[in-house]
Each structure stands twice: as structure tokens, then as C-alpha cells.
Kinemage of the C-alpha trace (Angstrom):
@kinemage 1
@onewidth
@group {chain A} dominant
@subgroup {mainchain}
@vectorlist {calphas} color= white
{ca met a 1} P -0.022 -0.014 0.080
{ca tyr a 2} L 1.618 3.190 -1.069
{ca val a 3} L -0.795 5.746 0.755
{ca thr a 4} L 1.503 6.410 3.299
{ca arg a 5} L 0.877 7.709 6.814
{ca ala a 6} L 2.892 10.973 5.870
{ca ile a 7} L 0.628 11.223 2.717
{ca leu a 8} L -2.597 11.203 5.033
{ca ser a 9} L -0.813 13.421 7.656
{ca ala a 10} L -0.363 16.055 4.968
{ca ala a 11} L -3.633 16.114 3.705
{ca glu a 12} L -5.057 16.549 7.137
{ca glu a 13} L -2.854 19.531 7.630
{ca gln a 14} L -3.961 20.929 4.420
{ca leu a 15} L -7.700 19.814 4.229
{ca gly a 16} L -8.539 19.239 7.795
{ca ala a 17} L -9.090 15.948 9.356
{ca pro a 18} L -11.860 13.608 7.857
{ca asn a 19} L -14.806 11.907 9.611
{ca glu a 20} L -13.767 7.943 9.184
{ca met a 21} L -16.034 5.214 8.701
{ca thr a 22} L -16.165 1.463 8.497
{ca met a 23} L -18.113 -0.389 6.078
{ca thr a 24} L -18.139 -4.270 4.677
{ca tyr a 25} L -19.595 -5.486 1.243
{ca glu a 26} L -20.041 -8.990 0.437
{ca ile a 27} L -19.276 -8.906 -3.582
{ca leu a 28} L -19.245 -10.899 -6.667
{ca pro a 29} L -16.152 -13.096 -7.588
{ca ser a 30} L -16.024 -10.923 -10.675
{ca glu a 31} L -16.071 -7.479 -8.992
{ca leu a 32} L -13.165 -8.683 -6.368
{ca ala a 33} L -11.223 -9.805 -9.601
{ca met a 34} L -11.986 -5.962 -11.176
{ca ile a 35} L -10.448 -4.512 -8.206
{ca arg a 36} L -7.588 -6.720 -7.485
{ca ala a 37} L -6.724 -6.062 -11.316
{ca ser a 38} L -6.762 -2.310 -10.336
{ca gln a 39} L -4.083 -3.069 -7.687
{ca arg a 40} L -0.659 -1.977 -9.348
{ca his a 41} L 1.839 -0.899 -7.233
{ca gly a 42} L 0.080 -2.552 -4.144
{ca arg a 43} L -2.808 -0.015 -4.682
{ca ala a 44} L -6.037 -0.526 -2.274
{ca his a 45} L -7.327 3.080 -2.492
{ca asp a 46} L -9.462 5.537 -3.971
{ca val a 47} L -9.850 9.206 -4.061
{ca thr a 48} L -13.193 10.097 -4.475
{ca thr a 49} L -13.827 13.867 -5.411
{ca val a 50} L -16.927 16.017 -4.703
{ca leu a 51} L -17.201 18.736 -7.116
{ca asn a 52} L -20.394 20.489 -6.276
{ca ser a 53} L -22.020 23.433 -7.491
{ca gly a 54} L -25.182 24.226 -5.316
{ca his a 55} L -27.307 21.698 -5.434
{ca glu a 56} L -25.860 19.783 -8.307
{ca val a 57} L -22.980 17.172 -7.884
{ca leu a 58} L -20.830 16.086 -11.148
{ca ala a 59} L -21.158 12.640 -11.965
{ca ile a 60} L -19.441 10.054 -14.372
{ca ala a 61} L -20.375 6.882 -16.192
{ca lys a 62} L -17.791 4.532 -17.289
{ca his a 63} L -18.359 2.570 -20.670
{ca ser a 64} L -19.153 -0.290 -18.649
{ca tyr a 65} L -21.909 0.998 -16.552
{ca pro a 66} L -25.815 0.617 -17.880
{ca ser a 67} L -27.645 3.500 -19.467
{ca ser a 68} L -28.303 6.372 -16.980
{ca val a 69} L -25.904 5.181 -14.204
{ca tyr a 70} L -23.530 7.738 -12.724
{ca arg a 71} L -21.336 8.081 -9.655
{ca ile a 72} L -19.215 10.624 -8.269
{ca pro a 73} L -15.714 10.608 -10.077
{ca gly a 74} L -12.479 9.220 -8.671
{ca gly a 75} L -9.397 6.550 -9.098
{ca gly a 76} L -6.223 5.947 -7.500
{ca leu a 77} L -3.230 8.027 -6.580
{ca gln a 78} L 0.133 7.468 -8.127
{ca pro a 79} L 2.772 6.417 -6.037
{ca gly a 80} L 4.341 9.105 -3.762
{ca glu a 81} L 1.550 11.384 -5.047
{ca pro a 82} L -0.118 14.034 -2.134
{ca leu a 83} L -3.623 13.333 -1.832
{ca ala a 84} L -4.862 16.774 -3.057
{ca ala a 85} L -2.864 16.447 -6.026
{ca gly a 86} L -4.228 13.007 -7.001
{ca ala a 87} L -7.866 14.089 -6.211
{ca ala a 88} L -7.004 17.464 -8.496
{ca arg a 89} L -5.443 15.259 -11.358
{ca glu a 90} L -8.589 12.306 -11.149
{ca ala a 91} L -11.240 14.815 -11.233
{ca tyr a 92} L -9.364 16.648 -14.460
{ca glu a 93} L -9.039 13.293 -16.182
{ca glu a 94} L -12.781 12.243 -15.567
{ca thr a 95} L -14.593 15.491 -16.005
{ca gly a 96} L -12.025 17.621 -17.713
{ca leu a 97} L -12.891 20.599 -15.335
{ca thr a 98} L -9.965 21.857 -12.810
{ca phe a 99} L -10.758 21.095 -9.306
{ca thr a 100} L -9.226 23.009 -6.202
{ca pro a 101} L -9.429 20.422 -2.822
{ca asp a 102} L -10.467 22.247 0.216
{ca gln a 103} L -11.677 19.178 2.570
{ca tyr a 104} L -10.931 16.187 3.374
{ca leu a 105} L -14.616 14.689 4.089
{ca leu a 106} L -14.449 11.047 4.812
{ca arg a 107} L -11.925 8.064 5.010
{ca val a 108} L -13.829 5.139 4.746
{ca ser a 109} L -12.190 1.792 5.695
{ca ala a 110} L -14.117 -0.882 3.414
{ca lys a 111} L -13.450 -4.735 3.704
{ca phe a 112} L -14.898 -6.516 0.597
{ca thr a 113} L -15.641 -10.314 0.986
{ca ser a 114} L -16.309 -12.839 -1.862
{ca gly a 115} L -16.994 -15.963 -0.064
{ca ala a 116} L -13.999 -16.940 1.697
{ca asp a 117} L -11.827 -14.307 0.202
{ca ser a 118} L -11.179 -10.808 0.983
{ca leu a 119} L -9.821 -7.700 0.422
{ca asp a 120} L -9.382 -4.317 2.495
{ca trp a 121} L -9.966 -0.940 0.423
{ca thr a 122} L -10.041 2.698 1.571
{ca thr a 123} L -11.928 5.330 -0.166
{ca his a 124} L -10.852 8.774 0.630
{ca ile a 125} L -13.552 11.386 -0.428
{ca val a 126} L -12.238 15.279 -0.774
{ca ser a 127} L -14.537 17.880 -1.584
{ca gly a 128} L -13.303 21.231 -3.453
{ca thr a 129} L -14.083 23.836 -6.061
{ca thr a 130} L -14.620 23.669 -9.583
{ca pro a 131} L -16.020 26.211 -12.450
{ca ser a 132} L -19.662 25.405 -13.376
{ca ala a 133} L -18.796 24.439 -16.753
{ca gln a 134} L -19.830 21.957 -18.800
{ca pro a 135} L -17.653 18.860 -18.251
{ca asp a 136} L -15.624 17.347 -21.013
{ca pro a 137} L -13.666 14.032 -19.621
{ca val a 138} L -10.392 13.513 -21.045
{ca asp a 139} L -9.932 9.710 -20.121
{ca leu a 140} L -12.188 8.822 -22.898
{ca his a 141} L -10.759 5.240 -22.471
{ca glu a 142} L -12.513 4.974 -19.188
{ca ile a 143} L -15.194 7.453 -19.129
{ca arg a 144} L -18.065 7.531 -21.498
{ca glu a 145} L -19.449 10.628 -19.791
{ca ala a 146} L -19.524 12.981 -16.967
{ca arg a 147} L -22.512 15.491 -16.268
{ca trp a 148} L -24.036 17.837 -13.543
{ca val a 149} L -26.855 15.794 -11.721
{ca ala a 150} L -28.791 17.061 -8.735
{ca trp a 151} L -28.367 15.544 -5.533
{ca asp a 152} L -31.999 14.294 -5.403
{ca glu a 153} L -31.402 12.778 -8.913
{ca leu a 154} L -28.284 10.705 -7.627
{ca leu a 155} L -29.494 10.139 -4.438
{ca gly a 156} L -32.780 8.957 -6.087
{ca pro a 157} L -33.558 7.510 -9.497
{ca ile a 158} L -29.886 6.874 -10.068
{ca thr a 159} L -29.480 5.012 -6.800
{ca glu a 160} L -32.433 3.122 -8.201
{ca leu a 161} L -31.001 2.229 -11.318
{ca met a 162} L -27.342 1.271 -9.426
{ca arg a 163} L -29.287 -0.897 -7.113
{ca glu a 164} L -31.331 -2.525 -9.861
{ca thr a 165} L -28.175 -3.946 -11.547
{ca gly a 166} L -27.747 -6.235 -8.510
{ca lys a 167} L -24.037 -5.197 -8.260
{ca pro a 168} L -22.797 -4.903 -4.618
{ca leu a 169} L -20.150 -2.628 -5.688
{ca phe a 170} L -22.830 -0.356 -6.704
{ca ala a 171} L -24.318 -0.700 -3.545
{ca tyr a 172} L -21.021 0.673 -2.083
{ca arg a 173} L -21.101 3.381 -4.352
{ca ile a 174} L -24.506 4.086 -2.992
{ca ala a 175} L -23.277 3.880 0.594
{ca leu a 176} L -20.416 6.592 -0.291
{ca his a 177} L -23.091 8.894 -1.912
{ca arg a 178} L -25.252 8.889 0.872
{ca ala a 179} L -22.533 9.426 3.510
{ca thr a 180} L -20.693 12.056 1.450
{ca phe a 181} L -24.218 13.975 1.391
{ca ala a 182} L -24.655 13.823 4.706
{ca glu a 183} L -20.992 14.566 5.783
{ca met a 184} L -21.559 17.963 3.634
{ca cys a 185} L -24.892 19.000 4.927
{ca glu a 186} L -23.257 18.570 8.220
{ca arg a 187} L -20.119 20.478 7.461
{ca gly a 188} L -22.665 23.395 5.843
{ca leu a 189} L -21.483 22.615 2.454
{ca leu a 190} L -24.773 22.255 0.993
């Protein structure tokens, strides 16, 4: 794992300390295999970025997602990359917009299980500012589309579409969306 204590300490000093949560999800063997395939350099994390504008948030769809299913953008840090810099880079790659991180909202320690197999994962959720411009993803290999969605849409109809897929990793993303929205309300960001 290359998200070191020093990287996290620097992020907390720059962006504030996050609230911490734990979650456990039983996932499909194919989902566990997909996560393992993303573990270059021992990666066991993602940095999820909250690009918020009023009551809307930027959401992305990957090519593999069903129509009308979106989630908040995010991806992995590069080895040695500071959390804020990695969040800004990932946001730019997935939305085409500049992102200035300003708060480290949540650190979610997840355990994904698939039968007797398991994997520990951490999601770091960072909010910040971005221009209210039309998104234009840069990483078209990974991202099919990015668009502004109302929080009500993300937490309502999009959540229902994610749930209907029956994929446990979408259930994890639903939980992250809800926790992020609650944390932002708690901090007076919405």
C-alpha cells in the first residue's frame, strides 16, 4: 500500500481531518477480480472527488455502466502523489474541469468479501471547488460521460438504477454517495 501515513498526515494538515467510517460488503467474484486487477503497486484505495455547485454535483459514467447510471468521480493516487494533487488530477481526467480540493470529508475503511476471500480497501472522499462549466472528460478510455446531476437525482432515481443492477459494488457507491451528502450537510457545504 503506497498511501503512507505521511501522505495522509499532509492531507489532513492541508484539508482538515476527515470523519472515519467502516463498511463491509459481500461482492461478486468478478467484482473482486476487477478490484485486484486495479492493484498496481499494491493499490488498495481510491480518492473520490466531490465537485459540487449548489445543489448539483458532477457525476461520471464508465463505459461498462448501464445507461443512466452515474457516480461521483474518483480513482487511484500514483505512488508518492499527495492526496490533494491526486484528487485534482483524477477530477480533471474524468471531468475535464479543474478542481481545487478544500476539505477531506471522509475516510472509509471497507472490507470486500467474496466467500472466504477478502480484500481491504480505503476510499478517501475530498470536496472542493470547480468552475460551473460543461464537463468534457479527458480520459475517454475509462469515462463514457460526465455531467452535472442534482443531489436529489443522484440519491433518488440514479440510486434506484444502481440498486437494480444487483451489483454489490454499486451498493457500496450508493452508501458513499449518501455518506458524502450527509457529511456535506453536516459541514454546511450544501
